[in-house]
N, C-alpha and C positions, 0 to 999 in steps of 0.2 A: 553624783553617784556615791553611795556610802557602802559600808560593810554589809548591810542587809541586802542591798542590790547585788553585790558580789556573791553572796551566799545563794541567793535565788538563781542567779545565772549559772553558778557552779552545779547546782542541783539539776537544772534543766539540761545542762551539757551532758550529764550522766543519764538522764531520762527525760527526753523532750515531751513525753506524754504524761509526766507527773501532774496530778491534779493540784489545784490551788490549795485544797484542804491538806493534801500530803505535804506540800512545800511548807505550808503554814506550821504544821506539826513539827517538821524537821528544823525549822529556823526559830520556832517559839514565838510566832506572832499570829494575829487573827487572819482568817481567810480573806476578809475584806482588804486588809493591808496588802496581802500578796496580790490580790486582784488589781488594786490601784497601782502598785509598783510595776506589775507586768504591763499594764495599759500604758504607763508612762515610758517604760523602757522600749516598748514597741513603737509608740508614737514618735519618740525622739530618735528612732532608728539606732538605738544602742544595741539592740538585739533584733534578729529576724527569726521567725519561727518557720522552719522549712522541713520537708522530708528529705532524708539523705538516702537515696536508693543505692543498692549494691549493683553496679553496672553489669557484672557477670550474670546475675540472676535475671537481668533484663535482656540478655543476649549480646552484650558487648564484651567480647573476649579480649580485645586489644585496648590497653590503656597506655598513654604515653605523655611524658613531659616534653614539651617542645620549646627549645630556646631559640629566639629569633633575633638576629641582628638587623637593624633598621636604619635607613637614612635618617640622620639626626633631626631633620625638619618634619619627619613623618611619623614619629613615635606614637603620638596620641592617636592619629588617624588609623595607623595599623592596629593598635590595641583595640580601638573601637570596632574595627572590621572583624578582628579575630573574636572579640566577645560576642559578635552577632552570628558567628558560624554555628550551625546546628550541633556539632559534635564537641565544642569546647565547653567545659564545665567550670573553668576558673581561668582568669587572665589577669596578669599583673605587669605593670611597668616597673623595671628594676634598674639597678646600677650594675656595673661590672661588664663582663664579656658579652652578655645578652641584654638587649634593651627591653624585651618582652618575653615572658614565660607564659605558656598555656598548658593546661591539662586537658587532654582530649580522650574520649572514649568512643570506640568504633567496633563494629561487629567482628572484624578479623584484620589480619595484617595486610591483606590486599586492599581493604577499604582504607586503612591507615595510609598506605602508600598513595592511593588516589587522592585522599584528603590533603596530604602534604604537597603533592604536585599540582593538583587542579584548583585547590582552594587557597591554602596558605601561600604557596609559591606564586600565585597569581595576584596577590595583593600588592598594589603599587607601593614601593618603598621597602619591601622585604629584600634584603641583600643575601642573607644566608640563614639556614636553619640547622639545628642539631637536635636530633630526636633521641630521647631516652625511653626505651620501651620498658614498661613495668613487668617484672617477672612474677612478683608476688606482693600483694598489699598486706602490710603487717598492722596498719592502723588506719582507720577511716574515721575522722573526727575523734570523738572521745571514746569510741569502742575499740577494744582490742580484738583482732580476728585470730582465731585459733587455726 
């Protein structure tokens, strides 16, 4: 990956729908070069092209970061099970107080409570959770929310 790839990625972070022609103009190369670069970046899984919805506009009023303490021999298994839950949007294995963090979006606080008790709490190896409920999202990926 070189500086041109980085410039292309930066432009896409700002506008994921930018055309190859627009990107080519902005970085000073041909549209064919951008097309080939993007094809390689995607095929090598350096970038993923995805839609990033606003959960609130889809009816999910409750967003939370969930810290999970896990039995040491079950960290990977718990992370995989959490990643497969319907309402988790992001799951990572970490160092520190919590072994796994997950970002979840649910319709309301009651649904969040049921999710924590009935789904997360039921995963074998989960010892303890701490939930941080989002009050206001100030940034979602590269866009600033007003």
